[in-house]
mmCIF file of the C-alpha atoms, coordinates in Angstrom:
data_MODEL
# 
_entry.id   MODEL 
# 
loop_
_atom_site.group_PDB 
_atom_site.id 
_atom_site.type_symbol 
_atom_site.label_atom_id 
_atom_site.label_alt_id 
_atom_site.label_comp_id 
_atom_site.label_asym_id 
_atom_site.label_entity_id 
_atom_site.label_seq_id 
_atom_site.pdbx_PDB_ins_code 
_atom_site.Cartn_x 
_atom_site.Cartn_y 
_atom_site.Cartn_z 
_atom_site.occupancy 
_atom_site.B_iso_or_equiv 
_atom_site.pdbx_formal_charge 
_atom_site.auth_seq_id 
_atom_site.auth_comp_id 
_atom_site.auth_asym_id 
_atom_site.auth_atom_id 
_atom_site.pdbx_PDB_model_num 
ATOM 1   C CA . MET A 1 1   ? 1.313   -17.060 9.510   1.00 0.00 ? 1   MET A CA 1 
ATOM 2   C CA . SER A 1 2   ? -0.622  -13.644 8.590   1.00 0.00 ? 2   SER A CA 1 
ATOM 3   C CA . LEU A 1 3   ? 0.588   -10.408 8.756   1.00 0.00 ? 3   LEU A CA 1 
ATOM 4   C CA . ILE A 1 4   ? -2.431  -9.104  9.416   1.00 0.00 ? 4   ILE A CA 1 
ATOM 5   C CA . ASN A 1 5   ? -2.464  -7.212  12.973  1.00 0.00 ? 5   ASN A CA 1 
ATOM 6   C CA . THR A 1 6   ? 1.638   -7.648  13.230  1.00 0.00 ? 6   THR A CA 1 
ATOM 7   C CA . GLN A 1 7   ? 3.920   -4.981  13.679  1.00 0.00 ? 7   GLN A CA 1 
ATOM 8   C CA . VAL A 1 8   ? 6.012   -3.725  10.063  1.00 0.00 ? 8   VAL A CA 1 
ATOM 9   C CA . GLN A 1 9   ? 9.366   -4.985  11.370  1.00 0.00 ? 9   GLN A CA 1 
ATOM 10  C CA . PRO A 1 10  ? 12.455  -2.559  11.405  1.00 0.00 ? 10  PRO A CA 1 
ATOM 11  C CA . PHE A 1 11  ? 13.974  -1.600  8.060   1.00 0.00 ? 11  PHE A CA 1 
ATOM 12  C CA . LYS A 1 12  ? 15.654  1.238   6.469   1.00 0.00 ? 12  LYS A CA 1 
ATOM 13  C CA . THR A 1 13  ? 15.955  2.220   2.777   1.00 0.00 ? 13  THR A CA 1 
ATOM 14  C CA . GLN A 1 14  ? 15.608  4.975   0.037   1.00 0.00 ? 14  GLN A CA 1 
ATOM 15  C CA . ALA A 1 15  ? 13.304  6.479   -2.351  1.00 0.00 ? 15  ALA A CA 1 
ATOM 16  C CA . PHE A 1 16  ? 12.851  8.913   -5.218  1.00 0.00 ? 16  PHE A CA 1 
ATOM 17  C CA . HIS A 1 17  ? 10.456  11.420  -3.567  1.00 0.00 ? 17  HIS A CA 1 
ATOM 18  C CA . ASN A 1 18  ? 9.363   15.076  -5.307  1.00 0.00 ? 18  ASN A CA 1 
ATOM 19  C CA . GLY A 1 19  ? 12.765  15.300  -6.787  1.00 0.00 ? 19  GLY A CA 1 
ATOM 20  C CA . LYS A 1 20  ? 14.992  14.198  -4.174  1.00 0.00 ? 20  LYS A CA 1 
ATOM 21  C CA . PHE A 1 21  ? 16.477  10.859  -2.528  1.00 0.00 ? 21  PHE A CA 1 
ATOM 22  C CA . ILE A 1 22  ? 15.026  10.560  0.946   1.00 0.00 ? 22  ILE A CA 1 
ATOM 23  C CA . ASP A 1 23  ? 15.442  7.633   3.927   1.00 0.00 ? 23  ASP A CA 1 
ATOM 24  C CA . VAL A 1 24  ? 12.406  5.599   4.428   1.00 0.00 ? 24  VAL A CA 1 
ATOM 25  C CA . THR A 1 25  ? 12.196  3.581   7.709   1.00 0.00 ? 25  THR A CA 1 
ATOM 26  C CA . GLU A 1 26  ? 9.460   1.560   9.474   1.00 0.00 ? 26  GLU A CA 1 
ATOM 27  C CA . GLN A 1 27  ? 9.382   5.125   11.698  1.00 0.00 ? 27  GLN A CA 1 
ATOM 28  C CA . SER A 1 28  ? 8.437   7.136   8.800   1.00 0.00 ? 28  SER A CA 1 
ATOM 29  C CA . LEU A 1 29  ? 5.027   4.763   8.544   1.00 0.00 ? 29  LEU A CA 1 
ATOM 30  C CA . LYS A 1 30  ? 4.005   5.633   11.894  1.00 0.00 ? 30  LYS A CA 1 
ATOM 31  C CA . GLY A 1 31  ? 1.775   8.372   12.994  1.00 0.00 ? 31  GLY A CA 1 
ATOM 32  C CA . LYS A 1 32  ? -0.160  8.310   9.709   1.00 0.00 ? 32  LYS A CA 1 
ATOM 33  C CA . TRP A 1 33  ? -1.820  5.686   7.733   1.00 0.00 ? 33  TRP A CA 1 
ATOM 34  C CA . SER A 1 34  ? 0.159   4.125   5.186   1.00 0.00 ? 34  SER A CA 1 
ATOM 35  C CA . VAL A 1 35  ? -0.571  2.333   2.040   1.00 0.00 ? 35  VAL A CA 1 
ATOM 36  C CA . LEU A 1 36  ? 2.485   -0.031  0.627   1.00 0.00 ? 36  LEU A CA 1 
ATOM 37  C CA . ILE A 1 37  ? 2.040   -0.861  -3.063  1.00 0.00 ? 37  ILE A CA 1 
ATOM 38  C CA . PHE A 1 38  ? 4.743   -3.827  -4.120  1.00 0.00 ? 38  PHE A CA 1 
ATOM 39  C CA . MET A 1 39  ? 5.246   -4.008  -7.626  1.00 0.00 ? 39  MET A CA 1 
ATOM 40  C CA . PRO A 1 40  ? 7.786   -5.988  -9.621  1.00 0.00 ? 40  PRO A CA 1 
ATOM 41  C CA . ALA A 1 41  ? 9.870   -3.490  -11.304 1.00 0.00 ? 41  ALA A CA 1 
ATOM 42  C CA . ALA A 1 42  ? 10.056  -0.110  -12.885 1.00 0.00 ? 42  ALA A CA 1 
ATOM 43  C CA . PHE A 1 43  ? 10.350  0.242   -16.256 1.00 0.00 ? 43  PHE A CA 1 
ATOM 44  C CA . THR A 1 44  ? 7.450   -2.323  -17.351 1.00 0.00 ? 44  THR A CA 1 
ATOM 45  C CA . PHE A 1 45  ? 4.367   -2.282  -18.819 1.00 0.00 ? 45  PHE A CA 1 
ATOM 46  C CA . ASN A 1 46  ? 2.029   -3.282  -16.607 1.00 0.00 ? 46  ASN A CA 1 
ATOM 47  C CA . CYS A 1 47  ? 3.170   -0.906  -13.288 1.00 0.00 ? 47  CYS A CA 1 
ATOM 48  C CA . PRO A 1 48  ? 3.570   1.927   -14.822 1.00 0.00 ? 48  PRO A CA 1 
ATOM 49  C CA . THR A 1 49  ? -0.579  1.979   -15.281 1.00 0.00 ? 49  THR A CA 1 
ATOM 50  C CA . GLU A 1 50  ? -0.834  1.231   -11.340 1.00 0.00 ? 50  GLU A CA 1 
ATOM 51  C CA . VAL A 1 51  ? 1.287   4.145   -10.505 1.00 0.00 ? 51  VAL A CA 1 
ATOM 52  C CA . GLU A 1 52  ? -0.587  6.275   -12.048 1.00 0.00 ? 52  GLU A CA 1 
ATOM 53  C CA . ASP A 1 53  ? -3.637  4.533   -11.084 1.00 0.00 ? 53  ASP A CA 1 
ATOM 54  C CA . ALA A 1 54  ? -2.437  5.536   -7.237  1.00 0.00 ? 54  ALA A CA 1 
ATOM 55  C CA . ALA A 1 55  ? -1.106  9.103   -8.358  1.00 0.00 ? 55  ALA A CA 1 
ATOM 56  C CA . ASP A 1 56  ? -4.835  9.839   -10.182 1.00 0.00 ? 56  ASP A CA 1 
ATOM 57  C CA . SER A 1 57  ? -6.209  9.308   -6.530  1.00 0.00 ? 57  SER A CA 1 
ATOM 58  C CA . TYR A 1 58  ? -3.408  10.656  -4.579  1.00 0.00 ? 58  TYR A CA 1 
ATOM 59  C CA . ALA A 1 59  ? -5.417  13.382  -3.666  1.00 0.00 ? 59  ALA A CA 1 
ATOM 60  C CA . GLU A 1 60  ? -7.841  11.688  -1.755  1.00 0.00 ? 60  GLU A CA 1 
ATOM 61  C CA . PHE A 1 61  ? -5.363  9.334   0.262   1.00 0.00 ? 61  PHE A CA 1 
ATOM 62  C CA . GLN A 1 62  ? -4.380  12.901  1.285   1.00 0.00 ? 62  GLN A CA 1 
ATOM 63  C CA . LYS A 1 63  ? -7.255  14.104  2.507   1.00 0.00 ? 63  LYS A CA 1 
ATOM 64  C CA . LEU A 1 64  ? -7.509  10.913  4.596   1.00 0.00 ? 64  LEU A CA 1 
ATOM 65  C CA . GLY A 1 65  ? -4.566  11.492  6.210   1.00 0.00 ? 65  GLY A CA 1 
ATOM 66  C CA . THR A 1 66  ? -2.830  8.462   3.909   1.00 0.00 ? 66  THR A CA 1 
ATOM 67  C CA . GLU A 1 67  ? 0.771   8.534   2.620   1.00 0.00 ? 67  GLU A CA 1 
ATOM 68  C CA . VAL A 1 68  ? 1.204   5.852   -0.701  1.00 0.00 ? 68  VAL A CA 1 
ATOM 69  C CA . TYR A 1 69  ? 4.777   4.230   -1.295  1.00 0.00 ? 69  TYR A CA 1 
ATOM 70  C CA . ILE A 1 70  ? 5.544   2.476   -4.527  1.00 0.00 ? 70  ILE A CA 1 
ATOM 71  C CA . VAL A 1 71  ? 7.838   -0.461  -3.676  1.00 0.00 ? 71  VAL A CA 1 
ATOM 72  C CA . THR A 1 72  ? 9.621   -2.185  -6.629  1.00 0.00 ? 72  THR A CA 1 
ATOM 73  C CA . THR A 1 73  ? 12.990  -4.208  -6.205  1.00 0.00 ? 73  THR A CA 1 
ATOM 74  C CA . ASP A 1 74  ? 15.091  -1.730  -8.216  1.00 0.00 ? 74  ASP A CA 1 
ATOM 75  C CA . THR A 1 75  ? 16.841  1.173   -6.689  1.00 0.00 ? 75  THR A CA 1 
ATOM 76  C CA . HIS A 1 76  ? 15.733  4.817   -6.015  1.00 0.00 ? 76  HIS A CA 1 
ATOM 77  C CA . PHE A 1 77  ? 18.565  5.959   -8.781  1.00 0.00 ? 77  PHE A CA 1 
ATOM 78  C CA . SER A 1 78  ? 16.285  3.754   -11.519 1.00 0.00 ? 78  SER A CA 1 
ATOM 79  C CA . HIS A 1 79  ? 12.829  5.326   -9.848  1.00 0.00 ? 79  HIS A CA 1 
ATOM 80  C CA . LYS A 1 80  ? 14.548  8.463   -10.867 1.00 0.00 ? 80  LYS A CA 1 
ATOM 81  C CA . VAL A 1 81  ? 15.033  8.099   -14.131 1.00 0.00 ? 81  VAL A CA 1 
ATOM 82  C CA . TRP A 1 82  ? 11.698  6.123   -14.331 1.00 0.00 ? 82  TRP A CA 1 
ATOM 83  C CA . HIS A 1 83  ? 9.876   9.306   -12.619 1.00 0.00 ? 83  HIS A CA 1 
ATOM 84  C CA . GLU A 1 84  ? 11.449  11.502  -15.503 1.00 0.00 ? 84  GLU A CA 1 
ATOM 85  C CA . THR A 1 85  ? 10.768  9.278   -18.801 1.00 0.00 ? 85  THR A CA 1 
ATOM 86  C CA . SER A 1 86  ? 7.294   7.615   -18.128 1.00 0.00 ? 86  SER A CA 1 
ATOM 87  C CA . PRO A 1 87  ? 4.159   9.755   -18.652 1.00 0.00 ? 87  PRO A CA 1 
ATOM 88  C CA . ALA A 1 88  ? 2.186   7.705   -15.858 1.00 0.00 ? 88  ALA A CA 1 
ATOM 89  C CA . VAL A 1 89  ? 5.011   7.478   -13.302 1.00 0.00 ? 89  VAL A CA 1 
ATOM 90  C CA . GLY A 1 90  ? 5.924   11.041  -13.680 1.00 0.00 ? 90  GLY A CA 1 
ATOM 91  C CA . LYS A 1 91  ? 2.535   12.257  -12.145 1.00 0.00 ? 91  LYS A CA 1 
ATOM 92  C CA . ALA A 1 92  ? 3.833   10.497  -8.705  1.00 0.00 ? 92  ALA A CA 1 
ATOM 93  C CA . LYS A 1 93  ? 3.883   12.788  -6.072  1.00 0.00 ? 93  LYS A CA 1 
ATOM 94  C CA . PHE A 1 94  ? 4.620   10.239  -3.285  1.00 0.00 ? 94  PHE A CA 1 
ATOM 95  C CA . PRO A 1 95  ? 7.856   8.315   -2.953  1.00 0.00 ? 95  PRO A CA 1 
ATOM 96  C CA . LEU A 1 96  ? 9.064   5.391   -5.341  1.00 0.00 ? 96  LEU A CA 1 
ATOM 97  C CA . VAL A 1 97  ? 11.106  3.342   -2.633  1.00 0.00 ? 97  VAL A CA 1 
ATOM 98  C CA . GLY A 1 98  ? 14.036  0.887   -4.070  1.00 0.00 ? 98  GLY A CA 1 
ATOM 99  C CA . ASP A 1 99  ? 14.303  -2.260  -2.436  1.00 0.00 ? 99  ASP A CA 1 
ATOM 100 C CA . PRO A 1 100 ? 17.396  -3.794  -4.296  1.00 0.00 ? 100 PRO A CA 1 
ATOM 101 C CA . THR A 1 101 ? 18.232  -5.906  -1.236  1.00 0.00 ? 101 THR A CA 1 
ATOM 102 C CA . HIS A 1 102 ? 14.739  -7.299  -0.914  1.00 0.00 ? 102 HIS A CA 1 
ATOM 103 C CA . GLN A 1 103 ? 14.318  -6.763  2.648   1.00 0.00 ? 103 GLN A CA 1 
ATOM 104 C CA . LEU A 1 104 ? 11.038  -5.128  2.288   1.00 0.00 ? 104 LEU A CA 1 
ATOM 105 C CA . THR A 1 105 ? 9.424   -7.750  -0.403  1.00 0.00 ? 105 THR A CA 1 
ATOM 106 C CA . ASN A 1 106 ? 10.967  -10.385 2.050   1.00 0.00 ? 106 ASN A CA 1 
ATOM 107 C CA . ALA A 1 107 ? 9.415   -9.016  5.201   1.00 0.00 ? 107 ALA A CA 1 
ATOM 108 C CA . PHE A 1 108 ? 6.195   -8.240  3.732   1.00 0.00 ? 108 PHE A CA 1 
ATOM 109 C CA . GLY A 1 109 ? 5.890   -11.925 1.567   1.00 0.00 ? 109 GLY A CA 1 
ATOM 110 C CA . VAL A 1 110 ? 6.054   -10.514 -1.758  1.00 0.00 ? 110 VAL A CA 1 
ATOM 111 C CA . HIS A 1 111 ? 9.628   -11.681 -3.146  1.00 0.00 ? 111 HIS A CA 1 
ATOM 112 C CA . ILE A 1 112 ? 9.727   -14.498 -5.638  1.00 0.00 ? 112 ILE A CA 1 
ATOM 113 C CA . PRO A 1 113 ? 13.015  -15.722 -5.221  1.00 0.00 ? 113 PRO A CA 1 
ATOM 114 C CA . GLU A 1 114 ? 13.889  -17.116 -8.677  1.00 0.00 ? 114 GLU A CA 1 
ATOM 115 C CA . GLU A 1 115 ? 13.195  -13.590 -10.331 1.00 0.00 ? 115 GLU A CA 1 
ATOM 116 C CA . GLY A 1 116 ? 14.352  -11.165 -7.783  1.00 0.00 ? 116 GLY A CA 1 
ATOM 117 C CA . LEU A 1 117 ? 11.080  -9.408  -8.093  1.00 0.00 ? 117 LEU A CA 1 
ATOM 118 C CA . SER A 1 118 ? 8.082   -8.974  -6.379  1.00 0.00 ? 118 SER A CA 1 
ATOM 119 C CA . LEU A 1 119 ? 4.736   -9.834  -6.295  1.00 0.00 ? 119 LEU A CA 1 
ATOM 120 C CA . ARG A 1 120 ? 1.679   -7.413  -6.299  1.00 0.00 ? 120 ARG A CA 1 
ATOM 121 C CA . GLY A 1 121 ? 1.206   -6.794  -2.883  1.00 0.00 ? 121 GLY A CA 1 
ATOM 122 C CA . THR A 1 122 ? -0.972  -3.760  -1.495  1.00 0.00 ? 122 THR A CA 1 
ATOM 123 C CA . PHE A 1 123 ? -0.644  -3.590  2.492   1.00 0.00 ? 123 PHE A CA 1 
ATOM 124 C CA . VAL A 1 124 ? -2.436  -0.472  4.629   1.00 0.00 ? 124 VAL A CA 1 
ATOM 125 C CA . ILE A 1 125 ? -1.129  0.028   7.596   1.00 0.00 ? 125 ILE A CA 1 
ATOM 126 C CA . ASN A 1 126 ? -2.505  2.259   10.825  1.00 0.00 ? 126 ASN A CA 1 
ATOM 127 C CA . PRO A 1 127 ? -0.464  4.986   12.252  1.00 0.00 ? 127 PRO A CA 1 
ATOM 128 C CA . ASP A 1 128 ? 0.913   2.394   14.947  1.00 0.00 ? 128 ASP A CA 1 
ATOM 129 C CA . GLY A 1 129 ? 2.425   0.480   12.375  1.00 0.00 ? 129 GLY A CA 1 
ATOM 130 C CA . VAL A 1 130 ? 0.062   -2.188  12.257  1.00 0.00 ? 130 VAL A CA 1 
ATOM 131 C CA . ILE A 1 131 ? -0.545  -4.154  9.283   1.00 0.00 ? 131 ILE A CA 1 
ATOM 132 C CA . LYS A 1 132 ? -4.550  -3.751  8.742   1.00 0.00 ? 132 LYS A CA 1 
ATOM 133 C CA . THR A 1 133 ? -5.709  -4.989  5.292   1.00 0.00 ? 133 THR A CA 1 
ATOM 134 C CA . LEU A 1 134 ? -3.248  -7.391  2.701   1.00 0.00 ? 134 LEU A CA 1 
ATOM 135 C CA . GLU A 1 135 ? -3.935  -8.538  -0.505  1.00 0.00 ? 135 GLU A CA 1 
ATOM 136 C CA . ILE A 1 136 ? -1.137  -10.229 -2.722  1.00 0.00 ? 136 ILE A CA 1 
ATOM 137 C CA . HIS A 1 137 ? -1.522  -11.881 -6.066  1.00 0.00 ? 137 HIS A CA 1 
ATOM 138 C CA . SER A 1 138 ? -0.133  -13.184 -9.558  1.00 0.00 ? 138 SER A CA 1 
ATOM 139 C CA . ASN A 1 139 ? 2.030   -10.278 -11.152 1.00 0.00 ? 139 ASN A CA 1 
ATOM 140 C CA . GLU A 1 140 ? 0.052   -10.128 -14.603 1.00 0.00 ? 140 GLU A CA 1 
ATOM 141 C CA . ILE A 1 141 ? -3.125  -8.532  -12.751 1.00 0.00 ? 141 ILE A CA 1 
ATOM 142 C CA . ALA A 1 142 ? -2.871  -5.123  -12.084 1.00 0.00 ? 142 ALA A CA 1 
ATOM 143 C CA . ARG A 1 143 ? -4.767  -3.580  -9.064  1.00 0.00 ? 143 ARG A CA 1 
ATOM 144 C CA . ASP A 1 144 ? -7.554  -0.902  -9.069  1.00 0.00 ? 144 ASP A CA 1 
ATOM 145 C CA . VAL A 1 145 ? -6.962  1.533   -6.458  1.00 0.00 ? 145 VAL A CA 1 
ATOM 146 C CA . SER A 1 146 ? -10.577 2.232   -5.574  1.00 0.00 ? 146 SER A CA 1 
ATOM 147 C CA . GLU A 1 147 ? -10.741 -0.700  -3.865  1.00 0.00 ? 147 GLU A CA 1 
ATOM 148 C CA . THR A 1 148 ? -7.527  0.140   -1.852  1.00 0.00 ? 148 THR A CA 1 
ATOM 149 C CA . LEU A 1 149 ? -9.008  3.245   -0.627  1.00 0.00 ? 149 LEU A CA 1 
ATOM 150 C CA . ARG A 1 150 ? -12.461 1.317   -0.358  1.00 0.00 ? 150 ARG A CA 1 
ATOM 151 C CA . LYS A 1 151 ? -10.359 -0.757  2.545   1.00 0.00 ? 151 LYS A CA 1 
ATOM 152 C CA . LEU A 1 152 ? -8.610  2.257   3.697   1.00 0.00 ? 152 LEU A CA 1 
ATOM 153 C CA . LYS A 1 153 ? -11.850 3.992   5.032   1.00 0.00 ? 153 LYS A CA 1 
ATOM 154 C CA . ALA A 1 154 ? -13.116 0.792   6.562   1.00 0.00 ? 154 ALA A CA 1 
ATOM 155 C CA . ALA A 1 155 ? -9.639  0.539   8.515   1.00 0.00 ? 155 ALA A CA 1 
ATOM 156 C CA . GLN A 1 156 ? -10.362 4.065   9.365   1.00 0.00 ? 156 GLN A CA 1 
ATOM 157 C CA . TYR A 1 157 ? -13.777 3.687   10.452  1.00 0.00 ? 157 TYR A CA 1 
ATOM 158 C CA . THR A 1 158 ? -13.251 0.315   12.708  1.00 0.00 ? 158 THR A CA 1 
ATOM 159 C CA . ALA A 1 159 ? -10.461 2.270   14.315  1.00 0.00 ? 159 ALA A CA 1 
ATOM 160 C CA . ALA A 1 160 ? -12.605 4.919   15.087  1.00 0.00 ? 160 ALA A CA 1 
ATOM 161 C CA . HIS A 1 161 ? -15.847 2.637   15.947  1.00 0.00 ? 161 HIS A CA 1 
ATOM 162 C CA . PRO A 1 162 ? -13.929 -0.751  17.429  1.00 0.00 ? 162 PRO A CA 1 
ATOM 163 C CA . ASN A 1 163 ? -17.576 -2.250  18.376  1.00 0.00 ? 163 ASN A CA 1 
ATOM 164 C CA . GLU A 1 164 ? -18.358 -1.783  14.568  1.00 0.00 ? 164 GLU A CA 1 
ATOM 165 C CA . VAL A 1 165 ? -17.757 -3.688  11.312  1.00 0.00 ? 165 VAL A CA 1 
ATOM 166 C CA . CYS A 1 166 ? -18.165 -3.175  7.668   1.00 0.00 ? 166 CYS A CA 1 
ATOM 167 C CA . PRO A 1 167 ? -20.176 -5.804  6.009   1.00 0.00 ? 167 PRO A CA 1 
ATOM 168 C CA . ALA A 1 168 ? -19.619 -6.688  2.334   1.00 0.00 ? 168 ALA A CA 1 
ATOM 169 C CA . LYS A 1 169 ? -19.020 -3.909  -0.072  1.00 0.00 ? 169 LYS A CA 1 
ATOM 170 C CA . TRP A 1 170 ? -19.526 -1.408  2.742   1.00 0.00 ? 170 TRP A CA 1 
ATOM 171 C CA . ASN A 1 171 ? -18.122 1.940   1.221   1.00 0.00 ? 171 ASN A CA 1 
ATOM 172 C CA . GLU A 1 172 ? -17.859 5.346   3.276   1.00 0.00 ? 172 GLU A CA 1 
ATOM 173 C CA . GLY A 1 173 ? -21.245 6.766   4.881   1.00 0.00 ? 173 GLY A CA 1 
ATOM 174 C CA . GLU A 1 174 ? -23.171 3.204   4.386   1.00 0.00 ? 174 GLU A CA 1 
ATOM 175 C CA . LYS A 1 175 ? -24.592 1.551   7.552   1.00 0.00 ? 175 LYS A CA 1 
ATOM 176 C CA . THR A 1 176 ? -22.131 -0.791  9.921   1.00 0.00 ? 176 THR A CA 1 
ATOM 177 C CA . LEU A 1 177 ? -23.351 -3.420  11.633  1.00 0.00 ? 177 LEU A CA 1 
ATOM 178 C CA . ALA A 1 178 ? -22.823 -3.636  16.103  1.00 0.00 ? 178 ALA A CA 1 
ATOM 179 C CA . PRO A 1 179 ? -21.757 -7.579  16.277  1.00 0.00 ? 179 PRO A CA 1 
ATOM 180 C CA . SER A 1 180 ? -24.406 -9.498  19.070  1.00 0.00 ? 180 SER A CA 1 
ATOM 181 C CA . LEU A 1 181 ? -26.068 -12.392 19.809  1.00 0.00 ? 181 LEU A CA 1 
ATOM 182 C CA . ASP A 1 182 ? -28.917 -11.304 18.627  1.00 0.00 ? 182 ASP A CA 1 
ATOM 183 C CA . LEU A 1 183 ? -27.951 -10.804 14.816  1.00 0.00 ? 183 LEU A CA 1 
ATOM 184 C CA . VAL A 1 184 ? -26.380 -14.635 14.879  1.00 0.00 ? 184 VAL A CA 1 
ATOM 185 C CA . GLY A 1 185 ? -28.589 -16.390 12.184  1.00 0.00 ? 185 GLY A CA 1 
ATOM 186 C CA . LYS A 1 186 ? -30.558 -13.269 10.994  1.00 0.00 ? 186 LYS A CA 1 
ATOM 187 C CA . ILE A 1 187 ? -28.156 -12.147 8.495   1.00 0.00 ? 187 ILE A CA 1 
# 
């Protein structure tokens, strides 16, 4: 069963965020848009490139009223040291979430049981805690956060305009479609 349009299940974990340890729960995701970016583990070679990519675009996420959460199967203690020792990860101003019990990776369908790690998964969640987009793929392929931003903007647009849809390659400001019988067979 797909997680699309389902409610994020209750959870509680800890994160390293701006020099402090904080609790993160499903309630943390409520009231604003959220993007959860799952990665296999801290102190790897590919994951810091993705953290840096998200950090470089964090101001744009913030303008969109969205919080970013990086999630790995490590502890929040590991994330503190990762943040302090990696120049790329050190740019992160968003929570680095630990999931050592695999509660989150299992709930979001990205857990690799035989490795105790996570697949690369990206989830856009609306202010009601409902999953609107998801992307999961193999760990050797890092993501481009510009595509996550495009999907976030599309999800926000369609939430504000429920009678419209965003066509392929839609970007903010471009034309949308209003589904109707008149369009069937004409596109």
